[in-house]
Each structure stands twice: as C-alpha cells, then as structure tokens.
TINUDREN-577571 format. One line per field, with one value per residue (C-alpha): residue number from 1; chain; x, y, z. Coordinates in steps of 0.001 Angstrom, whole numbers. Example, Ala and Ser with C-alpha at 12.3 -4.5 7.8 and 13.67 -1.06 7.14 Angstrom:
nr = c(1, 2)
kette = c(A, A)
px = c(12300, 13670)
py = c(-4500, -1060)
pz = c(7800, 7140)
end
This chain:
nr = c(1, 2, 3, 4, 5, 6, 7, 8, 9, 10, 11, 12, 13, 14, 15, 16, 17, 18, 19, 20, 21, 22, 23, 24, 25, 26, 27, 28, 29, 30, 31, 32, 33, 34, 35, 36, 37, 38, 39, 40, 41, 42, 43, 44, 45, 46, 47, 48, 49, 50, 51, 52, 53, 54, 55, 56, 57, 58, 59, 60, 61, 62, 63, 64, 65, 66, 67, 68, 69)
kette = c(A, A, A, A, A, A, A, A, A, A, A, A, A, A, A, A, A, A, A, A, A, A, A, A, A, A, A, A, A, A, A, A, A, A, A, A, A, A, A, A, A, A, A, A, A, A, A, A, A, A, A, A, A, A, A, A, A, A, A, A, A, A, A, A, A, A, A, A, A)
px = c(99249, 100212, 99781, 96505, 94079, 92606, 93403, 92290, 88860, 88427, 89257, 86700, 83995, 84891, 84507, 81256, 79876, 81067, 79483, 76094, 76400, 76528, 80367, 82081, 85692, 87697, 90289, 93164, 95841, 98667, 101454, 104704, 106010, 106748, 104445, 101534, 102196, 102352, 98979, 97100, 98460, 97452, 94037, 93827, 94508, 96271, 97657, 94853, 93834, 92589, 95040, 93664, 95909, 95212, 95811, 98935, 100276, 99686, 100879, 103556, 104983, 101472, 100725, 97142, 95388, 92013, 90116, 87441, 84255)
py = c(89771, 93397, 94433, 92528, 95517, 93969, 96988, 99327, 97534, 97296, 101173, 102021, 99722, 101543, 104903, 103978, 102723, 105740, 108126, 106150, 106675, 110432, 110888, 113560, 112224, 109451, 109533, 107159, 106526, 105062, 103091, 104789, 102291, 103742, 101072, 102188, 105894, 105302, 103168, 105989, 108913, 106800, 106677, 110201, 110747, 113925, 114861, 115385, 118952, 118138, 116093, 113622, 114384, 111587, 109005, 110723, 110349, 106741, 106145, 108932, 107170, 106808, 109443, 110941, 111363, 112068, 111279, 113456, 111625)
pz = c(88184, 87150, 83941, 83313, 83907, 86983, 89043, 86590, 86292, 90038, 90538, 87797, 89568, 93019, 91101, 89547, 92971, 94936, 92345, 92366, 96313, 95729, 96485, 94781, 95035, 96353, 99037, 98802, 101235, 98923, 99885, 99085, 96492, 93112, 91388, 93770, 92863, 89147, 89288, 91101, 88738, 85674, 87328, 87464, 91240, 92501, 95746, 98359, 98930, 102608, 104699, 107274, 110123, 112135, 109363, 108357, 111866, 111842, 108277, 107771, 104795, 102743, 100196, 100556, 97205, 95773, 92879, 91421, 90347)
end
C-alpha cells in the first residue's frame, strides 16, 4: 500500500488532533528500516532533542524522533 498517501494522511490527522489537544510536538519511536526513516523525514520529523531513556533501553534499534506542531 506504500506510495498511495495513506501514511501521509494519517500522520497529518494525528498532528491535527494532537495540536487540538494542546500538544506542542509529537514524539515518534521509529523502526530502524530505511523506508520508515525516509517517511518520517519527509513528514518533517527530526531527531528528538530529549531521549526517553527507558524506551531507548527497551528498543535500542528504534530512532527517537520529534515533530513540532
């Protein structure tokens, strides 16, 4: 189903909902797959400034990202 814009639309809806709830940014723990990394980069995500240590220990291969709203 890749390439059909479904992920982009879902991410946009998640951003809108989070912003309506008063969030300032989204935190994403992304799978290490190249495709996942490329998707989140295209969505404007950057490496997280604050790392959630407990989660990083449980999922050492995930990349922690954030997306400003």
